[in-house]
C-alpha positions in Angstrom: 1.6 5.4 -29.1 4.4 7.0 -27.1 7.5 4.9 -26.9 9.2 5.0 -23.5 13.0 4.9 -23.2 14.1 1.4 -22.2 11.0 -0.2 -23.8 11.9 -0.8 -27.4 13.2 2.2 -29.4 16.1 4.0 -28.0 15.4 7.5 -26.7 15.6 10.0 -29.6 15.8 7.1 -32.1 14.1 7.0 -35.5 10.9 5.2 -36.1 12.7 2.6 -38.2 13.5 0.5 -35.1 11.8 -2.8 -35.3 8.9 -3.3 -32.8 8.6 -6.4 -30.6 5.6 -8.5 -29.9 5.3 -6.7 -26.5 5.3 -3.4 -28.3 2.5 -4.5 -30.6 0.6 -5.8 -27.5 0.9 -2.4 -25.8 -0.3 -0.6 -29.0 -3.3 -2.9 -29.1 -4.0 -2.2 -25.4 -3.9 1.5 -26.1 -6.3 1.1 -29.1 -8.7 -1.0 -27.0 -8.7 1.7 -24.3 -9.5 4.3 -26.9 -12.3 2.1 -28.2 -13.7 1.6 -24.7 -13.7 5.4 -24.2 -15.7 5.8 -27.4 -12.8 7.4 -29.4 -12.9 4.7 -32.1 -15.7 2.9 -33.8 -15.8 -0.9 -33.8 -14.6 -0.9 -37.4 -11.8 1.5 -36.8 -10.7 -0.5 -33.8 -10.7 -3.8 -35.7 -8.8 -2.3 -38.7 -6.2 -0.6 -36.4 -5.7 -3.8 -34.4 -5.0 -5.8 -37.5 -2.5 -3.2 -38.7 -0.9 -3.2 -35.3 -0.2 -6.9 -35.4 1.2 -6.5 -38.9 3.5 -3.5 -38.0 7.2 -4.0 -38.1 8.5 -0.7 -36.8 7.7 1.9 -34.2 6.8 4.4 -36.9 4.0 2.1 -38.1 2.7 1.6 -34.5 2.9 5.3 -33.8 0.8 6.1 -36.9 -2.0 3.9 -35.6 -2.6 6.1 -32.6 -1.3 9.5 -33.8 -4.8 11.0 -33.7 -5.5 9.7 -30.2 -4.5 11.2 -26.8 -1.1 10.0 -25.6 -2.4 8.4 -22.5 -6.1 8.0 -21.5 -6.8 9.4 -18.1 -6.6 6.6 -15.5 -8.8 6.0 -12.5 -8.4 8.5 -9.7 -5.7 7.5 -7.2 -6.9 5.6 -4.1 -7.3 7.7 -1.0 -4.3 7.7 1.2 -4.5 5.2 4.0 -5.0 6.9 7.4 -1.8 6.6 9.5 -2.4 4.1 12.2 -0.8 5.4 15.5 1.9 3.0 16.7 1.6 1.2 20.0 3.7 2.4 22.8 6.6 0.2 23.8 5.9 1.0 27.5 2.4 -0.3 27.0 3.7 -3.5 25.5 6.1 -3.9 28.4 3.3 -3.3 30.9 1.2 -6.0 29.4 4.1 -8.5 29.3 4.9 -7.8 33.0 1.2 -8.0 33.8 1.0 -11.6 32.5 3.7 -12.7 35.0 2.1 -13.5 38.4 5.2 -12.7 40.5 5.4 -9.6 42.8 8.3 -7.8 41.0 6.7 -8.3 37.6 3.4 -7.1 39.1 4.9 -4.0 40.4 6.7 -3.4 37.1 3.4 -3.8 35.2 1.8 -1.1 37.4 4.7 1.3 37.1 5.0 0.8 33.3 1.3 1.1 32.8 1.1 4.4 34.6 4.2 5.6 32.7 2.7 4.5 29.4 -0.6 6.4 30.1 1.4 9.5 30.8 3.3 9.1 27.6 0.1 8.4 25.6 -1.3 11.7 26.6 1.7 13.4 25.1 2.2 11.4 21.9 -1.2 10.1 20.9 0.0 6.5 20.5 -2.4 3.6 21.1 -2.7 2.5 24.7 -5.1 -0.4 25.2 -2.2 -2.6 26.1 -1.1 -0.2 28.8 -4.6 -0.4 30.4 -4.5 -4.2 30.1 -1.1 -4.4 31.7 -2.1 -2.0 34.5 -5.3 -3.9 35.2 -3.4 -7.2 35.3 -0.8 -5.8 37.6 -3.4 -4.5 40.0 -5.3 -7.8 39.9 -2.1 -9.8 40.7 -1.2 -7.4 43.5 -4.8 -7.7 44.9 -4.6 -11.5 44.7 -1.2 -11.5 46.4 -2.4 -9.3 49.2 -5.5 -11.4 49.6 -3.5 -14.6 49.7 -1.0 -13.3 52.3 -3.7 -12.0 54.7 -6.4 -14.7 54.2 -4.2 -17.8 54.2 
């Protein structure tokens, strides 16, 4: 068992430092991991666990795992999450303006939507909201023109 600085024995200290219950627990976990890997038989594991719980010092705990690797290899690290492209602020503004059925907001939605699409081609950001804002702006503009000329 390797003692980490800040976890029991002071760095560079002797093995005469008394071990805590947590230290004994970590030693038992290391022995159990070695047993699970097939490095210890059931009898060896049982004997060493009993000795670990009866150990008073770091030296006694270290002796229990001296013939074992310092740290068993852990599972492979998880694959890095793919970076999700951020959403363009122009696209968000276009959608917000597209939700307002007033002519100035409608025109702003169209202008912002077109600007967002230009920006998206350069930056690779997500742009579904720009399309939605542009469509809503055109829809409100068409309804406004229809209302003015029909009624």
